N, C-alpha and C positions, 0 to 999 in steps of 0.2 A: 505494499500500500504505501503510496506517495503521496504528498498535499494535491498533486492537482491532476492526480488519474487513482480516484478514494474507491474505487471497484470492492474491493478488499473489506474497506469500512461499511462499504453499504451490504455486501454480501453477511458479515456479522452482524449487521444490523435486523436483516430480513431474517436472519436465524431466529432471533429474538422477539419478533413481533409476537409470536405466538405464548410467550411466556409469561408468568404471572407477575413479574415483578417490575417488566416495562412501560407502563402507566406511571407508576412510582417514579422512576427515573426520567421520565419524560417532562413530570413537570417538575421535576425536584431542579434540573437542570439548568432551565431558565431562570426559577428562581434565586438560586445561589449564582449564575454567573450575572446575572442582571445584579445583584447585592454585590457581589465583588465591583464591577463599572462603577455603579452608583460611588461605591465608597471611595471606588479610588477618585473620580470624578472632583465629591466634596471636600476629598482630603486635599486635591492637588489646588481647588478653589484656597481652601481655607489656608492652607502653608504658604503656597507660593505665589498664589495672585490678586492677593485683595488691598497691596500697598500701588503708593505712586510710583510708577516708574517714569524717569526722566525722557524715553523715546517713545512708551506707549500709553502715558496717562493713566488713569483709574483702569482696571480691569474690574470683573465681576466681584459684586460682595457675597460673603459669603452666606450660607442659608442658615439663620441661627433658628426660625421656627421647623426646617426640617421638611416643609413643602415641597422645596423643589427636588428635594434627596428622594421623597416617596414619590413625587411623579416620574423621575428618571426612573426607579425603580420599577415600577408599575409597568412602565411603557416599554422598555427592557425587557421584560419578564413577557409581558403580553403580545409583544409582537412576533416572534416565532410561533404564536398559538394561532394569532389571527391569521398568519402566512400560512398557515398546516390548512387551518380552515377552508381561505382562498381557494388554495392547490386542492383543494378535496373536493369544491363547489364545481370547480371549471374543469373535472376529472370527465364530464360528459361532452362537453365541448370540444375535447381530441380524443372524443372516441373509447374513453375508456369509462368505468365503473368510477362511481366514488367510493375510496378506499380513506376511510378517514384515519385509521391507525396509521396507515402507512404516510399518508400525507403529513400527520401531525412528526410523524417520525423525521423525515426530508427536512422539514421544516428547522426543528429544535436540534437534530444532531449537526444540519448544514450551518447554525448559529454560533456554535463550538468555539469556530478560529475566529468570531469575534469577542466573545465573552471572552480568551484569554488575551489578546492584544489589547483588550479595551483597559486592562488593569494597566497600560503603561500610559492612558490619559491622565494619571499622575501628574505628569508631568506636559505642558502644552503640546512639543514635539512629535505627544506618542498618537498623535492623530496620525502621523505619515505611515505608522504600523498599522493604525486601523484603517487604514483605505486599503491596503497591502491585504491586510486581513480580508476585507469585503470581497476581494476578487478571488481569493483562496473560497471563501463561502459561497461564492457565486459559483464555483466552480463544483462545491459539493452539492449542492441545491440541482443543477443543472444533471450532475450523473446520479444524483438519489430520484430525479424523476424519471430519467430512462430507467434506471436498474430498481425501483420500488413500485414507483407508479406505472411505470410501462409507456408513457410518453412517447411516442417515434424520437429516435435523435433529431431526425430534420427540424420539431418542433419543441424542442427540450427548449433550447434557449427563450426564444418568445415565451412557453408556458411559463417559465421563472420569471422572466419579466413581468407579465400579466399579473402575477401572484404577488410579487414584489409591489406594483403599484397599486395594487387593489387593498394590500393591507396597511401599505403608509397609508393612504385615503381614508380608510377605518377608523387607523390610529388617529390621525390628523382630526378627524369630527370627535370622536371618543375624546379626545384633550380638548377639544373648544368646549364641549359640552359637561363632561365632568368637572369637579371642583377638587381637583387634587393638591 
C-alpha cells in the first residue's frame, strides 16, 4: 500500500465492513481526528497568533468562550459523515445501489490524512501540509469510490468532486443556521 495507490487499504476496509466493531471505529475516527485538529488550531491561535506583529499587524483573537473551538470540532467531525451520506445518495446516479456503510467508510477513512496533517496547524505554515494532505485524501476518496462503491474508474473523479461540493454546501448551510 502506498499513499497514492491505497488499494490495499480499501481491501482491508472492505474485509472489515461486515464485522461488529466497524461502526464504532467509523464514529471514533472523525471525533478524535477533529478534536486533534481543533485543539492544534486553538493552541496555535492562543500561543502564536494573538500578539501584535510589526509586519502582519493583529491576528486572530483567542477563543475565550470556546465557541469557535466547538464549531470547528463539530464541523470537522461532521464533514466526512455528510460526505459519506452524499456519496451514498449519489450512488444511483452512477448506476450503483446506495451503499451506506461503504460510503461512510470511504469518506471517513479518506479523511485520515487530513486529520493527521491538521495537527500541523499549530503553526500557520502547517496549512501547506494540509493542502498536500487534501490531495492525498482526494486520491484515497477516488480509489475508495472505485474499490468499495464500484463507481466506474472513468467517473470516480467526478463522483468524488460532486460529493465534496455537496457536503461542503450542506456544511455551509448548517453553519449558517445552527448557533455553534
